[in-house]
DRENSETI-64546 format. One record per residue: x, y, z of N, C-alpha, C in turn; residue number from 1. Coordinates in steps of 0.001 Angstrom, whole numbers, plus 500000, padded with zeros to 6 digits. Example, Ala and Ser with C-alpha at 12.3 -4.5 7.8 and 13.67 -1.06 7.14 Angstrom:
! residues 2
SITE     n_X     n_Y     n_Z    ca_X    ca_Y    ca_Z     c_X     c_Y     c_Z    i
SITE  513190  494310  507800  512300  495500  507800  513200  496700  507800    1
SITE  512850  497750  507080  513670  498940  507140  512900  500030  507870    2
This chain:
! residues 283
SITE     n_X     n_Y     n_Z    ca_X    ca_Y    ca_Z     c_X     c_Y     c_Z    i
SITE  164341  664556  115651  165730  664152  114894  166091  665490  114108    1
SITE  167004  665764  113633  167204  666833  112474  166995  666177  111249    2
SITE  166725  667238  110174  166372  666599  108886  167728  666309  108322    3
SITE  167708  665281  107433  169085  665153  106968  168999  665680  105422    4
SITE  170194  666239  104976  169790  666887  103804  170830  665829  102818    5
SITE  170403  665703  101567  171336  665143  100453  171332  665847  099501    6
SITE  171403  665169  097980  171946  665799  096687  170531  666724  096801    7
SITE  170748  668076  095757  169852  668612  095340  168670  667921  094647    8
SITE  167635  667557  094532  166426  666953  094113  166653  667084  092420    9
SITE  167257  667909  092106  167495  668317  090416  168636  667127  089810   10
SITE  169450  666659  090697  170867  665872  090467  170546  664609  090879   11
SITE  171224  663779  089966  171543  662092  090531  172853  661907  090022   12
SITE  173293  661036  090971  174680  660629  091208  175028  660096  090136   13
SITE  176295  660738  089722  176997  660665  088395  178301  660145  088421   14
SITE  179188  660020  087853  180650  659704  087980  181316  660077  086649   15
SITE  181133  661254  086256  181946  662246  085250  182687  663307  085656   16
SITE  183514  663681  084947  184508  664900  085175  183775  666168  085949   17
SITE  182799  666483  085480  181873  667468  085579  180950  667851  086558   18
SITE  180837  666561  087892  179711  666454  088678  180106  667606  089580   19
SITE  181271  667798  090394  181699  668489  091276  181316  669717  090926   20
SITE  181703  670279  089553  181327  671370  089036  180080  671898  089145   21
SITE  179288  670790  088990  177656  670772  088936  177330  671251  090742   22
SITE  177912  670413  091517  177471  670456  092438  177595  671837  093474   23
SITE  178724  672199  092975  179397  673886  093436  178782  675147  093176   24
SITE  178373  674636  091628  177637  676118  090937  176524  676219  091813   25
SITE  176010  675727  092601  174916  675953  093484  175316  677013  094419   26
SITE  176833  676934  094903  177248  677952  096147  177857  679128  095392   27
SITE  178523  678892  093722  179213  679844  093758  180591  679482  093786   28
SITE  180770  678170  093967  182182  678155  094498  183225  678162  093535   29
SITE  184881  678322  093630  185700  678262  092584  185647  677091  092110   30
SITE  185925  676524  091098  186447  675087  090689  187567  674687  089816   31
SITE  188768  674000  090308  189788  674311  089516  190084  672574  088662   32
SITE  190621  672892  087498  190066  671919  086784  191196  672126  085411   33
SITE  191553  671143  084689  192556  671251  083336  191662  671549  082265   34
SITE  191683  672655  081610  191082  673128  080214  192285  673161  078993   35
SITE  191865  673005  078209  192281  673108  076907  192800  674359  076281   36
SITE  194047  674561  076154  194538  675906  075819  194026  676544  074759   37
SITE  193277  675616  073926  192317  676441  072465  191141  677089  072894   38
SITE  190951  676438  074173  189309  677427  074796  189482  678161  075528   39
SITE  190873  679048  075598  191302  679941  076589  191360  681388  075745   40
SITE  191018  682333  076474  191841  683565  075562  192120  684593  076587   41
SITE  192966  685416  076125  193500  686459  076848  192505  687388  077435   42
SITE  192898  688114  078315  191880  689278  078829  191866  690440  078061   43
SITE  190587  690728  077381  190794  691985  076450  191243  693491  077024   44
SITE  190696  693507  078450  191076  694486  079376  192058  694564  080276   45
SITE  193150  693400  079620  194273  693646  080440  195013  694854  080811   46
SITE  195373  694786  082183  195977  696499  082412  197260  696536  082152   47
SITE  198323  695398  081971  199134  695310  081534  199599  695376  080164   48
SITE  199784  696322  079546  199977  696735  078173  201393  695934  077240   49
SITE  202246  695578  078055  203434  694624  077925  203891  693627  078349   50
SITE  203332  692172  077907  203726  691030  078042  205267  690752  079072   51
SITE  206004  691314  077859  207435  691239  078567  207879  689880  077519   52
SITE  209145  689250  077984  209891  687999  077632  209428  687121  078424   53
SITE  208934  686377  077778  208549  684464  078288  209243  683652  078413   54
SITE  210235  683758  077241  211314  682484  077477  211438  681740  078491   55
SITE  211992  682444  079701  212664  682194  080509  211495  681407  081733   56
SITE  210385  682091  081731  208974  681064  082076  208726  680281  081502   57
SITE  208903  679987  080399  208301  679070  079277  209518  677817  079597   58
SITE  210564  677957  079648  211487  677238  079909  211402  676561  081335   59
SITE  210699  677117  082439  210397  676576  083680  209277  675949  083545   60
SITE  208290  676087  082895  207226  675516  082599  207124  674088  081715   61
SITE  208284  673857  080994  208955  672997  080020  209095  671799  081057   62
SITE  209854  672261  081983  210574  671283  083054  209557  671177  084551   63
SITE  209115  671872  084927  208292  671689  086138  207027  672151  086243   64
SITE  206278  672303  084608  204769  672726  084798  204241  673871  085092   65
SITE  202821  674195  085059  202467  675560  085615  201982  675213  087115   66
SITE  202588  675988  087855  202787  675658  089190  201344  676155  090170   67
SITE  200728  677562  089370  199808  677976  089902  198857  678322  088697   68
SITE  197647  677691  089285  196581  677897  088176  196310  679253  087511   69
SITE  195682  679430  086657  194979  680893  085935  193900  680782  086919   70
SITE  193315  681887  086586  191755  682265  087254  191249  682633  085692   71
SITE  190128  682381  085634  189396  682227  084113  188082  682585  084325   72
SITE  187243  682887  083447  185741  683175  083218  185341  682615  082373   73
SITE  184383  681680  082249  183332  681115  081407  182720  682346  080511   74
SITE  182319  681926  079033  181664  682891  078536  180947  682168  077655   75
SITE  179743  681766  077950  178631  680792  077359  178636  681031  076058   76
SITE  178499  682531  075707  177601  682731  074257  178881  682459  073466   77
SITE  180174  682334  073728  181352  682015  072584  181929  680685  072815   78
SITE  181683  679563  074269  182248  678854  075025  183557  678883  075032   79
SITE  184095  679908  075066  185354  679978  075996  185564  680569  076959   80
SITE  187137  680132  077419  187438  680932  079093  188215  682276  078902   81
SITE  187620  683244  079521  188679  684291  079568  189428  684377  080498   82
SITE  190612  684893  080482  191701  685063  081212  191520  686440  082643   83
SITE  191272  686067  083656  191184  687168  084361  192414  687331  085083   84
SITE  193085  686454  085238  194523  686454  085954  195463  685515  085605   85
SITE  196813  685659  085227  197791  684636  084546  198096  684649  083425   86
SITE  197967  685749  082578  198261  686017  080935  199649  685632  081038   87
SITE  200748  685578  081474  201972  685364  081324  202001  684003  081413   88
SITE  201628  683409  082235  201351  681774  082136  201272  681452  081049   89
SITE  199914  682012  080462  199063  681636  079007  200200  681787  078095   90
SITE  200814  682825  077996  201598  682878  076631  202571  682309  076886   91
SITE  203059  681949  078288  204603  680981  078612  204254  679309  077844   92
SITE  203085  679200  078578  202447  677812  078138  202342  677498  077002   93
SITE  201714  678623  075769  202073  678429  074664  203353  678412  073761   94
SITE  204227  678969  074284  205377  678985  074004  206449  677479  074287   95
SITE  206067  676701  075258  206190  675859  076098  205284  674938  075608   96
SITE  204433  675135  074317  203840  673750  073817  203068  673130  074469   97
SITE  202439  673547  075895  201258  673016  076245  199772  672688  075669   98
SITE  199326  671802  075981  197875  671571  075164  196680  671938  075802   99
SITE  197320  671725  077296  195669  672178  078539  197067  672715  079220  100
SITE  195910  673836  080566  196457  674453  081192  195520  674279  082589  101
SITE  195946  674090  084050  195487  673848  085277  194771  675654  085157  102
SITE  193321  675791  085798  192571  676640  085907  191364  676890  086688  103
SITE  190998  677470  087759  190420  677922  088349  189212  678748  087971  104
SITE  187633  678669  087597  187079  678994  086977  185859  680075  088298  105
SITE  186272  681196  087763  185512  682087  088802  184572  683042  088120  106
SITE  183102  682938  088783  181983  683255  088186  182055  684767  088719  107
SITE  181779  685819  087417  181973  687431  087827  181873  687931  086271  108
SITE  181062  688964  087156  180532  690031  085731  181901  690662  085277  109
SITE  181103  691618  084620  182486  692651  083730  183288  693218  084623  110
SITE  182538  693714  085565  183071  694834  086410  184129  693876  087454  111
SITE  183415  692855  088119  184500  692217  088652  185463  691652  088083  112
SITE  185721  691222  086945  186532  690564  086272  187630  691652  085971  113
SITE  187228  692885  085363  188428  694137  085280  189047  694236  086927  114
SITE  187694  694406  088015  188724  694761  089296  189619  693713  089808  115
SITE  189461  692364  089797  189880  691264  089983  191379  691337  089012  116
SITE  191474  691524  087923  192605  691570  087175  193487  692764  087386  117
SITE  192947  693697  087446  193223  695007  088024  194415  694904  089409  118
SITE  193471  694443  090166  194299  694478  091712  195325  693049  091817  119
SITE  194828  691844  090708  195817  690934  091114  197335  691306  090425  120
SITE  197512  692149  089303  198656  692794  088700  199126  693667  089428  121
SITE  198522  694571  090377  199001  695638  090953  199601  695191  092575  122
SITE  198932  693719  092910  199736  693299  093845  200854  692694  093756  123
SITE  200917  691813  092665  202355  691167  092021  203400  692330  091398  124
SITE  202648  693595  091475  204174  694521  090851  204381  694134  089560  125
SITE  203245  693754  088727  204039  693280  087407  203934  694307  086483  126
SITE  203560  695767  086669  203269  696639  085922  204330  698036  085950  127
SITE  204429  698294  084966  205306  699691  085027  204815  700692  085924  128
SITE  205355  701597  086001  204664  702637  087203  203675  703526  086693  129
SITE  203705  703670  084986  202578  704525  084704  201414  703382  084168  130
SITE  201871  702107  083795  200829  701070  083875  199960  700923  085071  131
SITE  200946  701339  086593  200025  701158  087517  199436  702352  088221  132
SITE  199795  703753  087501  198930  704452  087959  197480  704596  087108  133
SITE  197549  704419  085765  196733  704086  084790  195556  702999  085247  134
SITE  195757  702065  085841  195311  700691  086748  194400  701224  087840  135
SITE  195302  702224  088360  194568  703065  089960  193439  703853  089684  136
SITE  193838  704497  088465  192873  705231  088116  191594  704633  087506  137
SITE  191536  703513  087090  190405  703030  085982  189975  702222  087585  138
SITE  190184  701783  088558  189664  701222  089485  188757  702797  090157  139
SITE  189599  703746  090268  188671  704712  091033  187272  705521  089995  140
SITE  188161  705361  088659  186861  705641  087531  185680  704852  087499  141
SITE  185896  703343  087349  185296  702203  087198  184145  701987  088227  142
SITE  184985  701898  089521  184380  701934  090810  183556  702862  091839  143
SITE  184473  703711  091549  184121  705194  092518  184911  705047  093665  144
SITE  186080  704405  093681  186935  704234  094743  187824  705359  094739  145
SITE  187653  705634  096454  188635  706810  096553  190075  706089  097211  146
SITE  190866  707111  097121  192370  706561  097506  192437  705509  098328  147
SITE  191572  705954  099725  191704  704732  100833  191103  703614  100478  148
SITE  190214  703400  099438  189338  702374  099037  189977  701297  098535  149
SITE  191092  702312  097341  191914  701389  097039  192989  700772  097478  150
SITE  193581  701514  098407  194757  701244  099363  194552  700279  099998  151
SITE  193157  699653  100393  192560  698778  101220  192324  697590  100167  152
SITE  191991  697903  099081  191951  697004  097929  193346  696067  097958  153
SITE  194630  696988  097603  195482  696177  097276  196337  696136  098545  154
SITE  196203  696812  099365  197186  696391  100563  198162  697129  100636  155
SITE  198111  698381  100405  199113  699538  100356  198787  700823  100998  156
SITE  199719  701396  101479  199563  702774  102504  198770  703935  101333  157
SITE  198031  704569  101839  197341  705675  100905  198177  706480  100539  158
SITE  199159  706755  101192  200038  707934  100821  200902  707498  099209  159
SITE  200855  705783  099268  201739  705364  098034  200654  705264  097042  160
SITE  199318  704897  097056  198271  704804  096429  198080  706286  095817  161
SITE  198147  707575  096512  198143  709110  095769  199647  709381  095522  162
SITE  200592  708965  095817  201883  708985  095011  201942  708663  093679  163
SITE  201675  707596  093553  201275  706812  092337  200260  707402  091246  164
SITE  199455  707814  091877  198460  708548  091036  198468  709663  090313  165
SITE  199696  710518  090953  200233  711849  090358  201059  711629  089338  166
SITE  201125  710751  088940  202171  710294  087723  200965  710365  086741  167
SITE  199782  710280  086627  199173  710790  085537  198842  711937  085467  168
SITE  199600  713118  086323  199755  714723  085835  200857  714553  084572  169
SITE  201489  713605  084524  202847  713679  083343  201896  713607  081584  170
SITE  201963  714481  081112  201455  714627  080029  201978  713377  078834  171
SITE  201118  712838  077964  201665  712009  077325  202828  712408  076417  172
SITE  202875  713378  076091  203933  713634  075211  205618  713567  076177  173
SITE  205096  714098  077677  206448  713819  078470  206628  712493  078922  174
SITE  205795  711789  079033  205518  710545  079382  206617  709212  078301  175
SITE  206021  709503  076891  206965  708906  076118  208470  709439  076081  176
SITE  209063  710762  076693  210121  711029  076578  211009  710576  077670  177
SITE  209966  710310  078753  210494  709460  079822  210974  707741  079514  178
SITE  210366  707329  079187  210419  705715  078375  211089  706097  077375  179
SITE  211663  706814  076701  212376  706933  075727  214006  707154  075925  180
SITE  214068  707841  077158  215122  708014  078165  215692  706990  078940  181
SITE  214749  706062  079103  214993  705245  080338  214445  705333  081515  182
SITE  213676  706432  081466  213185  707271  083168  212249  706336  083563  183
SITE  212382  705210  084134  210913  704704  084417  210806  704287  085983  184
SITE  211913  704642  086771  211420  703933  088162  210459  705548  088714  185
SITE  209683  704788  089658  208430  705818  090377  209121  707063  090906  186
SITE  210219  706485  091443  211084  707670  092544  211315  708645  091418  187
SITE  212278  708512  090588  212220  709405  089356  210961  710316  088778  188
SITE  210148  709184  088404  209029  709974  087584  208300  710907  088322  189
SITE  208145  710659  090124  207422  711332  090952  208130  712973  090747  190
SITE  209674  712893  090370  210249  714045  090302  209532  714899  089177  191
SITE  209633  713957  087948  208917  714789  086692  207611  715226  087202  192
SITE  206793  714444  087678  205340  714957  088018  205025  715830  088753  193
SITE  206038  716080  089733  205996  717613  090681  206346  718893  089909  194
SITE  206592  718505  088528  207232  720108  088135  206163  721016  088070  195
SITE  205679  722302  087950  204733  723112  087655  203883  723093  086665  196
SITE  204837  722785  085362  204086  722636  084194  204856  721870  083041  197
SITE  204301  721726  082065  204967  720634  080946  206503  721228  080715  198
SITE  206557  722251  080362  208025  722661  080103  208987  722515  081273  199
SITE  208673  722551  082680  209685  721894  083314  209584  720455  083506  200
SITE  208747  719999  082916  208909  718794  083138  210051  718229  082281  201
SITE  209609  718968  080837  210431  718246  079660  212229  718770  080568  202
SITE  212269  719797  080876  213457  720223  081530  214034  719160  082567  203
SITE  213071  718688  083608  213485  717612  084687  214162  716252  083867  204
SITE  213278  716194  082588  213757  714697  082095  215007  715151  081595  205
SITE  215635  716155  081084  216672  716211  080195  217522  716517  081023  206
SITE  217239  716938  081962  218370  716501  083378  218853  715505  084000  207
SITE  217408  714522  083769  218146  713361  084979  218747  712500  083536  208
SITE  218337  712898  082372  218918  711877  081209  220490  712017  081221  209
SITE  220607  713388  081185  221977  713761  081041  223046  714056  082172  210
SITE  222364  714612  083074  223447  714288  084206  223147  712857  085249  211
SITE  222396  712258  084816  222235  710618  085654  221466  711295  086974  212
SITE  220823  712213  087139  220091  712404  088148  219694  711235  089294  213
SITE  220014  711289  090623  219446  710290  091288  218571  710703  091939  214
SITE  217604  710337  092757  216242  710640  093050  216670  711717  094632  215
SITE  217638  711571  094953  217794  712991  095927  218338  713876  095049  216
SITE  219099  713902  094173  219469  714785  093404  218628  715732  092868  217
SITE  217748  714961  092050  216258  715333  091127  215739  716171  092437  218
SITE  215256  715289  093847  214521  716257  094608  215056  717937  095372  219
SITE  216383  717856  095111  217167  718432  095638  216977  719522  094552  220
SITE  216826  719682  093417  217265  720149  091912  215731  721133  091951  221
SITE  214922  720108  092424  213270  720626  092476  212814  721540  093685  222
SITE  213671  721280  094511  213654  722213  096088  214132  723622  095459  223
SITE  215475  723399  095167  216204  725011  094761  215223  725823  093904  224
SITE  214604  725325  092876  213876  725793  091545  212773  726501  092692  225
SITE  211802  725494  093725  211228  726131  094523  211361  727521  095129  226
SITE  212646  727386  095689  212904  728086  096835  213121  729517  096060  227
SITE  213379  729441  094737  213898  730668  094082  212304  730975  093536  228
SITE  211631  730363  093401  210748  730585  092906  209717  731239  093705  229
SITE  208405  732193  092837  207273  732840  093894  206662  731842  094290  230
SITE  206240  731611  095575  205557  731001  096437  203798  730399  095698  231
SITE  203967  729098  095762  202721  728337  094933  201695  729091  095609  232
SITE  200441  729252  095064  198764  729596  095673  198254  728460  096041  233
SITE  197684  728225  097059  197103  726923  097655  196056  726984  096259  234
SITE  195527  725390  096337  194153  725352  095446  193251  725723  095914  235
SITE  192213  725654  095045  190853  726244  095799  189983  725479  094942  236
SITE  188856  724817  095399  187957  724364  094914  186576  725195  095031  237
SITE  185960  725730  093895  184435  726292  094294  183291  725643  093944  238
SITE  182820  725722  094368  181157  725608  093815  179976  726377  094090  239
SITE  179191  726706  092784  177909  727638  093376  176841  727213  092645  240
SITE  175636  727371  093499  174139  726388  092906  173802  727460  091867  241
SITE  173077  726956  090864  172301  727761  089682  171868  728948  090418  242
SITE  171070  728856  091466  170059  730035  091943  171012  731074  092727  243
SITE  172092  730756  092751  173307  731422  093854  173110  731118  095418  244
SITE  171900  730354  095669  171852  730254  097370  172825  729836  098244  245
SITE  173850  728780  096992  174358  727890  097892  175914  728255  097493  246
SITE  176993  728370  098245  178554  728825  097514  179429  727899  098589  247
SITE  180020  727027  098027  181015  726286  098523  182527  726567  098286  248
SITE  183581  726595  099224  184698  726709  098823  185558  726208  099826  249
SITE  186596  725052  098882  187553  723982  099547  188739  724640  099420  250
SITE  189369  724565  100154  190654  725481  099951  191835  724293  100491  251
SITE  192862  723849  100049  194255  722896  099905  195091  723383  100067  252
SITE  196174  723338  100924  197283  723359  101546  198329  723628  100002  253
SITE  198362  722606  099249  199493  722574  098201  198595  723074  096791  254
SITE  199455  723154  096025  199168  723913  094700  198242  722620  093300  255
SITE  198636  721931  093418  198464  720825  092746  197490  719904  093297  256
SITE  196385  719494  092940  195280  718798  093496  194498  717978  092543  257
SITE  194438  716524  092155  193890  716058  091655  191883  715880  091696  258
SITE  191378  715471  090785  189968  715446  090960  189725  714455  092254  259
SITE  190419  713435  092404  190326  712375  093167  190469  712508  094572  260
SITE  191567  713707  094635  191909  714292  096049  190476  715338  096677  261
SITE  190038  715991  095605  188849  716472  095527  187429  716033  096456  262
SITE  187435  714968  095766  186515  713967  095962  186391  713378  097279  263
SITE  187735  713076  097583  187815  712373  099180  187855  713660  100048  264
SITE  188275  714846  099824  187616  715662  100852  186458  716111  101409  265
SITE  185706  716083  100216  184271  716170  100308  183661  715061  100835  266
SITE  184343  713841  100751  183450  712936  101205  183758  712830  102572  267
SITE  185080  713241  102844  185204  713144  104407  184420  714453  105411  268
SITE  184374  715590  104845  183402  716109  105148  182040  715796  105346  269
SITE  181761  714846  104447  180295  714535  104543  180192  713833  105894  270
SITE  181274  712868  106028  181268  711907  106873  181272  712785  108549  271
SITE  182033  713673  108515  181977  714394  109504  180700  715177  109931  272
SITE  179963  715557  109375  178710  716073  108963  177773  715083  109819  273
SITE  177651  714098  109030  177034  712914  109576  177185  712085  110955  274
SITE  178605  712091  111216  178801  712081  112597  178379  712847  113559  275
SITE  178375  714400  113228  177898  715382  114274  176544  715256  114180  276
SITE  175520  714968  113460  174560  714595  113273  173837  713481  114191  277
SITE  174534  712760  114063  174296  711263  114917  174663  711320  116146  278
SITE  175526  712118  116640  175943  712521  118017  174679  713501  118752  279
SITE  174427  714573  117757  173451  715166  118371  171997  714634  118528  280
SITE  171875  713777  117652  170121  712799  117777  170793  712245  118875  281
SITE  171702  711562  119600  171838  710457  120560  171676  711199  121572  282
SITE  171927  712761  121580  172308  713105  123026  170891  713407  122871  283
């Protein structure tokens, strides 16, 4: 006869609202329940810099309530719940005058909290193009993710991730210029990012703003300038050991390459080398 498994020996049957939480805490399962809004705090690492107007969402919440629970993390030292995802719902609920919110409590450390918050925003497309680029970069920096890793995490093509992260090449001064002139779509910002230097970036912003260049027109203008200019040299990454016994030269076809693309190429070379070694051992 198989052994019957009952309650954990440290627990006795109770009939209060916290009993299910106590049981599920043994497996780390998420628990849904209502939490007073006064016990909830915004995420200090929220990747979205501007929450935007929440009045329309607040009106919907007054009429129908909060239809999707917030994902929160409990901080025992403060006896507070910090939002992992759902900050717009939180602010809209405050505006709607709610006193408690449906939440799902997630057991997560600082790193996982940041990862979940970034991925949730990126998947929802709630970020501006610049916020998205910065968020992807934070994923790469914080967790040592490659472009392939990020693409799998957020369910996008690797080329889309690489394109978005290339917006990080736009200097802060040019960024501000773009925002002030209303140039915020990813397609036009990519044309700005692909200019060879900051001066050319400002010039492209000026042309887009004054002439109302479409994406195709901006692309054609860049093509015309490229064809008339000297052919760009391929990007080369070189490494030499301190004693000079090892020298590595990595050459790319294009002239502008990010640090992450260099890392991805080196990792791909290592995987190929390891695969060759495994094949040789098997033979």
